[in-house]
C-alpha positions as CSV (number, residue, x, y, z in Angstrom):
1,X,0.0,0.0,0.0
2,X,1.1,3.6,-0.3
3,X,4.1,4.2,2.0
4,X,5.6,7.5,3.1
5,X,9.2,7.5,4.1
6,X,10.0,9.7,7.0
7,X,12.9,10.0,9.5
8,X,12.5,7.2,12.1
9,X,13.5,7.7,15.8
10,X,16.5,5.5,16.8
11,X,14.5,3.6,19.4
12,X,11.8,2.4,16.8
13,X,12.0,-1.3,15.8
14,X,12.2,-0.9,12.0
15,X,11.3,-4.5,11.5
16,X,7.9,-4.1,13.1
17,X,4.9,-1.9,12.3
18,X,1.5,-1.2,13.7
19,X,-1.7,-0.6,11.8
20,X,-3.5,2.8,11.5
21,X,-6.7,1.4,12.8
22,X,-7.3,0.3,16.4
23,X,-6.5,-3.3,17.1
24,X,-10.0,-3.9,18.1
25,X,-11.3,-3.3,14.6
26,X,-8.7,-5.5,12.9
27,X,-7.7,-8.2,15.5
28,X,-6.7,-10.8,12.9
29,X,-4.0,-8.5,11.4
30,X,-1.7,-8.3,14.5
31,X,0.1,-10.3,17.1
32,X,-0.5,-10.0,20.8
33,X,1.6,-6.9,21.0
34,X,-0.3,-5.1,18.2
35,X,2.3,-5.5,15.5
36,X,1.5,-6.7,12.0
37,X,2.3,-10.4,11.4
38,X,5.5,-11.2,9.6
39,X,5.1,-11.5,5.9
40,X,5.9,-15.2,6.0
41,X,2.8,-16.0,8.0
42,X,0.3,-13.2,7.7
43,X,-1.6,-14.6,4.7
44,X,-2.8,-17.6,6.7
45,X,-3.9,-15.5,9.7
46,X,-5.7,-12.4,8.4
47,X,-9.4,-11.8,7.8
48,X,-9.7,-10.3,4.3
49,X,-12.5,-8.0,5.5
50,X,-10.2,-6.6,8.1
51,X,-7.5,-6.2,5.5
52,X,-9.8,-4.1,3.5
53,X,-10.5,-1.8,6.4
54,X,-6.8,-1.3,7.2
55,X,-5.7,-0.9,3.6
56,X,-8.4,1.6,2.9
57,X,-7.4,3.5,6.1
58,X,-3.9,3.7,4.7
59,X,-5.1,5.1,1.4
60,X,-7.3,7.7,3.1
61,X,-4.4,8.7,5.3
62,X,-2.2,9.2,2.3
63,X,-5.0,11.3,0.6
64,X,-5.2,13.5,3.6
65,X,-1.7,14.8,2.6
66,X,-3.3,16.5,-0.4
67,X,-1.5,14.2,-2.8
68,X,-2.8,11.3,-4.8
69,X,-0.7,8.1,-5.1
70,X,0.5,7.2,-8.6
71,X,-0.6,3.6,-7.9
72,X,-1.1,1.2,-5.0
73,X,0.9,-1.9,-4.1
74,X,2.2,-3.7,-1.1
75,X,5.6,-4.7,0.2
76,X,6.8,-8.1,-1.0
77,X,3.7,-8.4,-3.2
78,X,1.5,-9.1,-0.1
79,X,-1.7,-8.8,-2.1
80,X,-0.4,-11.5,-4.5
81,X,-0.3,-14.2,-1.8
82,X,-3.8,-15.5,-2.6
83,X,-7.1,-14.7,-4.4
84,X,-8.8,-13.4,-1.3
85,X,-6.1,-10.7,-0.7
86,X,-6.0,-10.0,-4.5
87,X,-9.8,-9.4,-4.4
88,X,-9.3,-6.8,-1.6
89,X,-6.7,-4.9,-3.6
90,X,-8.8,-5.0,-6.8
91,X,-11.9,-3.7,-4.9
92,X,-9.8,-0.8,-3.6
93,X,-8.3,-0.1,-6.9
94,X,-11.7,0.1,-8.6
95,X,-13.2,2.2,-5.8
96,X,-10.5,4.8,-5.8
97,X,-9.5,4.4,-9.5
98,X,-5.9,3.6,-8.9
99,X,-3.5,1.5,-11.0
100,X,-1.8,-1.4,-9.3
101,X,1.4,-3.2,-9.8
102,X,1.2,-6.5,-11.7
103,X,0.7,-9.2,-9.0
104,X,2.5,-12.0,-10.8
105,X,6.2,-12.7,-9.8
106,X,6.2,-16.3,-10.8
107,X,4.4,-19.0,-12.8
108,X,2.4,-19.9,-9.7
109,X,1.0,-16.4,-9.5
110,X,0.2,-15.9,-13.2
111,X,-3.5,-16.9,-12.6
112,X,-3.9,-13.8,-10.5
113,X,-3.5,-11.6,-13.5
114,X,-6.7,-12.9,-15.0
115,X,-8.6,-11.5,-12.0
116,X,-7.4,-7.9,-12.8
117,X,-9.8,-7.1,-15.6
118,X,-10.9,-3.4,-15.5
119,X,-7.8,-2.3,-13.5
120,X,-4.8,-0.6,-15.0
121,X,-1.4,-2.1,-14.4
122,X,1.8,-3.0,-16.3
123,X,1.2,-6.1,-18.5
124,X,4.3,-7.8,-17.2
125,X,6.4,-7.6,-14.1
126,X,10.0,-8.6,-14.6
127,X,11.8,-9.5,-11.4
128,X,15.1,-11.2,-12.3
129,X,17.2,-8.2,-11.6
130,X,17.8,-9.0,-8.0
131,X,20.5,-10.4,-5.7
132,X,22.7,-12.8,-7.8
133,X,20.8,-11.6,-10.9
134,X,22.1,-8.1,-10.5
135,X,24.3,-7.5,-13.6
136,X,24.4,-5.5,-16.8
137,X,23.8,-8.8,-18.8
138,X,20.7,-9.6,-16.8
139,X,19.2,-6.2,-17.3
140,X,19.9,-6.3,-21.0
141,X,18.2,-9.6,-21.2
142,X,15.1,-8.1,-19.7
143,X,15.2,-5.3,-22.2
144,X,15.4,-7.9,-24.9
145,X,12.2,-9.5,-23.5
146,X,10.5,-6.2,-23.7
147,X,11.7,-5.5,-27.2
148,X,10.5,-8.8,-28.5
149,X,7.1,-8.9,-26.7
150,X,3.7,-8.0,-28.0
151,X,2.9,-6.4,-24.7
152,X,3.5,-2.7,-24.3
153,X,3.9,-1.8,-20.7
154,X,6.4,-3.5,-18.4
155,X,7.8,-2.9,-14.9
156,X,11.2,-4.1,-14.0
157,X,11.5,-4.7,-10.3
158,X,14.5,-3.0,-8.9
159,X,15.9,-1.9,-5.5
160,X,18.5,0.8,-5.9
161,X,19.5,2.8,-2.9
162,X,22.1,4.7,-0.9
163,X,22.8,3.0,2.4
164,X,22.2,4.6,5.7
165,X,21.8,3.3,9.3
166,X,18.0,2.8,9.0
167,X,18.3,0.7,5.8
168,X,21.1,-1.4,7.3
169,X,19.0,-2.0,10.4
170,X,15.8,-2.8,8.5
171,X,16.8,-4.8,5.4
172,X,18.8,-7.9,4.7
173,X,19.2,-6.7,1.2
174,X,21.8,-3.9,1.4
175,X,25.1,-3.6,-0.5
176,X,23.5,-5.1,-3.6
177,X,21.3,-2.0,-3.8
178,X,24.4,0.1,-4.4
179,X,25.4,-2.2,-7.2
180,X,21.9,-1.9,-8.7
181,X,22.2,1.9,-8.5
182,X,25.5,1.9,-10.4
183,X,24.2,-0.3,-13.2
184,X,20.8,1.5,-13.5
185,X,22.5,4.9,-13.8
186,X,25.3,3.7,-16.1
187,X,25.9,4.9,-19.7
188,X,25.6,1.3,-20.9
189,X,22.1,0.9,-19.6
190,X,21.0,4.2,-21.1
191,X,22.4,3.2,-24.4
192,X,20.8,-0.3,-24.2
193,X,17.4,1.3,-23.7
194,X,17.9,3.8,-26.5
195,X,19.1,1.3,-29.1
196,X,16.0,-0.9,-28.4
197,X,13.7,2.1,-28.8
198,X,12.2,1.5,-25.4
199,X,10.5,4.5,-23.8
200,X,10.7,5.0,-20.0
201,X,7.5,6.1,-18.3
202,X,5.8,6.3,-14.9
203,X,2.4,5.2,-13.7
204,X,1.2,8.5,-15.0
205,X,0.8,6.7,-18.3
206,X,-2.5,5.3,-16.9
207,X,-4.0,8.8,-16.3
């Protein structure tokens, strides 16, 4: 869902987060201490109706800033865990007229794409540029897929970043982010995109 990055006080546990709504309204979403379940177990614990309430609260909180999200998604493709969560995301996307990220990251999740009729999203999500797959050759191979496909709108999943104390404390994926940044901003990548006549765009393409 929409996320706003702010400075975090040093005594905050960055690996835990609490919902916007009171725990009493969404008891299935949190552990006994009121924190969200870990991503590895949450899908089997949560009530989709309560997920809708919390996700909508997050959207409304973002809208209170006076800005409109370019799209909605969830960390680690949470809504792509099963059809029930996917249905929650699609209902919100249609209600607020938001594009979403393509929910498929693997062959197993391809059927979820068929549920997304009437919602704007990239036609393919390419996720091989990660960890051991971070290289100029990998990225160029993804550009070749785009160039040779009949689909028109793609998203390549990337995680470039500068490292700071918060990121080092929060994420297990750290130094590879710098390597990603170096490749993604290199002259070679710019040239590879240009020679394949690929046009870069944002989610504003769905406006």
